[in-house]
N, C-alpha and C positions, 0 to 999 in steps of 0.2 A: 444728507447723502445725496439725495437726487438732486438737491440745488447745486450740490457740489459739482455734479456730473454735467449739468446744463450749464453751469457759468462761464465757461469759455467761450460759449455760443451764443451767449445771451447779446452782447453787443452787435455781432455780423447779422444775427435774427432780426434785430429790432431795426437796423439798417437797410435790411433787404427787403421788409415788410413797408417801411417808412418810403422808400426809393420806389416800390410799386404804387402805392397812393399816389405819390406825387406825379410820377409820370400819367397815371390814369387822369388826375387833377388837370395837368397841363395841356394832355392832350383834349381833353374835354373842352378847351376853349378854342380850338379850331374849327371854325364853321363847316358844317356838315352839308354841301351843297349838293351831293349826289351819291350812288352808292359807291362810285369809284372813289370818292374822296373819303369816304368812311373806311373802306378798305384799306387804303393808303394808312389811315390812322390806326385802324386795329392792327395791320402788319408792323408799324413802328413799335408799337406797344410788344407785339409778338418778339422782335429781333432785340430788343431792348432788353428784356427780362430774359430771353435764352440767352443772350451773350454772359449776363450776369451769372447764370445759373452753371455755364460753364467753368466757373472759377471753383466751384463746390470741392473737387478733389482737394483741393489745396487749402481749403478753409476748414470744412468738417471732415471728421472722422468715422461718423457714425450714421447710419441709415435711420436710426430713431429721430434725432434731430432734423434731418433732412425731412422725414416725413411729418412731423410736427410743423415744420415752416408749410410743406405743402398743405397741410391741413388748415392753418392760419390764413394762408393766401386763398385758399377755396373760399374760406367763411368770408372774407373781404369781399370777392368777386360775386358771393350769394347776395350779399347784402346791397351791394350796387345794383344787381340784376334785380333782384325780386322785391326789394322794398321802394315804396313810392315816394315821393318827393321832388320837387325843383331841384334841390342840392343832387341827387343822385340821379334824377332823369337825364342830365347832359354828361353824366360820367357813365352813364348806362349805352350809351352811342359808341364808346371807345371799344367795349368788349362785346357787345352784342350787334348783329348783322341786322339790317332791317329787310334785306332782300331775300334771306335764306335762313333757314332753321339751322342752328349751329350750336353746340354745347362744347366747342374746343377751350374754350378758356377753362373750363372745369378740367378736362383731360390733361392740358398741360402740367400743371402742377403735379398731379397723380403720374404721370409719364417721367418727370424730373425724379420724383422719391423712389418708383419702382427700379428705374433704371440705374439709381445709385445704388440700391440695396443689392439687385442683381450682379452688378459690375463689381460689388465689393469696393467702390470708390476708386477703381485702377482709372487712370488717366485716359489710356487707349479705350477701355471698352465702354467709359462713360462719356468721354467728351466726342467722339464720333457719332453716336445717334444721338446725342443731343444738340451738336451742331448741324446734324442733317434737319433735325425738326426745327431748328431755329432759322437756317440761312434757306435750306430748299424747300420749305413749306412755304414761307414766304413768297420765295421767287416765284414758284408755281403760280403761286394765287394773284400776285402782279401782273405778272407775265400774262397769264391765262385773261385777265380781266382786259388788258390793252390789245394783246393780239391774236386773242383766242377765236380763230374765226371756224374751226372745225371741232366742234363739240363731240362728246361721246353721244352714240345713240343707244337708245333702250335703258338708259340708266337714270332714276328718277331727281338725280341730282346734277348739278353742274359742274362738269370738268371737261377739259380740251385736250387736244393732242399737243396743242402749243404749250399749254402749262404743264403736261407731264414731261414733254422734252426738257423744258427748264429745269423740272425737279430732277429728273435724270442726270443733267448735265452738272448741276450744283452738288447733288448727292455723290458724284463720282470724284469732283475736284475735292470736297471735304474730305473724304474717304482718304484718298491719295496723301492729302497734307497731314493726317491724323496719323495714318501708318506710318510715314516717313519720319514723323516727328518723334513718336512713341514706343518704335518697334526698331528692330535691327535685322528685318526681313529685305531680300533683294527686291530690286526694282521689278521684275516682272510678275513676282508674287503679289507685290504691292497692287500691282493693276489690276491683275486676275481678281484679287478679293476686292477691292474697289468697285468693279464691275459687277461682281455678284452682289455686291451690298447696294448698289445703285439700282440693279434691275429689280431687285426683290422689294425694295422700299417703293419705287416708282408705281409696281404695281398696286402695293398696299395703299398708297395714297389715291391712288385712280379709283378704287373701289369702295373705300370707305365713306359712309355718308356722315350727315351732320357734325362734323367736326372729330370723328372718331379717330382718323389718321393722327391726330396730335397724341394721341397714346401709341396707336400700332406700329406707327411708323419707327420711333426709337426701338421699340421691343424686336420690332421685325430686324432691324440693325444689329442690334445686340445679340440676336439669335445667330445671325450669319458670322457675325465676327467671331462668337464663341465656339459655333460648330465648323468652320471652316480654315480657321488660323494654323492648327495643328495638322491639316490635311498635307499631303504630299501634292507637288506640283501635278502629277499625272491625275488625280484623283479631282483635283481642282478644275483642270481643264474641262474632264466629262462633265463636272457639276454646273460649269460656267456654260457649256454649249446648249445643255439642257435647259438651262435657266434662260437664256438667249432666247430659246424657240418660244417661249411662252407669250412674248408679245406679239411675235407673227401669228400664233394660233388665235390670239383673242382678236387682232385685226381683222383675219380670215371669216372668223366667227361673225363679228361685227358685219363684216362686208356680205356673208351670207344672210345674215338677219336683214338688212336693208334691201338684198335684191329680193328676199321671198315677200318683204313688206309691200315692194313696189309691184311684185307679180299680183298678190291679192287686191291692189287697189286697180 
């Protein structure tokens, strides 16, 4: 009975896990000459696997199957990260950062499974959060590494205003595309909901440490979509204004903390 239930998903599941392992193996052959190079390699894996995961609503109908794949993927990543040996040490550099502590590779499969379950596999509610996780998160990291000149102060982890701006723009574009493709709501409503999603997920990404944003960003996007899509435009405008005020309040707080610190010195 159980074998019959899982039989249609065995081949796609094996292919997915095989692609994951092959990608890590291929990327491990790239010489790591700097922290920037390593981040490019890690985000290549991030984008590749995220893009594959976007197809799940059209391949899998059960959250149980996706959860099982997430568990197996996490097991593979655990073996690569924590087991010693020359064969695995080069592969470890693909998933682990040398310059900072992060467990993002473990949060990623969990985020995919939880988002799939909570969205019921509905294309709109699943693909927009996972696309934001895939493309906005990678854009933020890569743009921040190259152009990040203004880091957030008083945070114990490295995040920059430039990286957050890149995250916001990509998150907004991804949301607009997803809502236009999978819903029939009007353009103004699409733009307002997309702005809500972009602001909320950007704040989450900026404040989450050790790779936790890989889990919280898609859940935050799903929360906004589920709670704000049924709203009227009037209610949405009010919520959007309140949401847009949050980044300015945080910037003002950062500035006050900075001035206070300068006075103490």
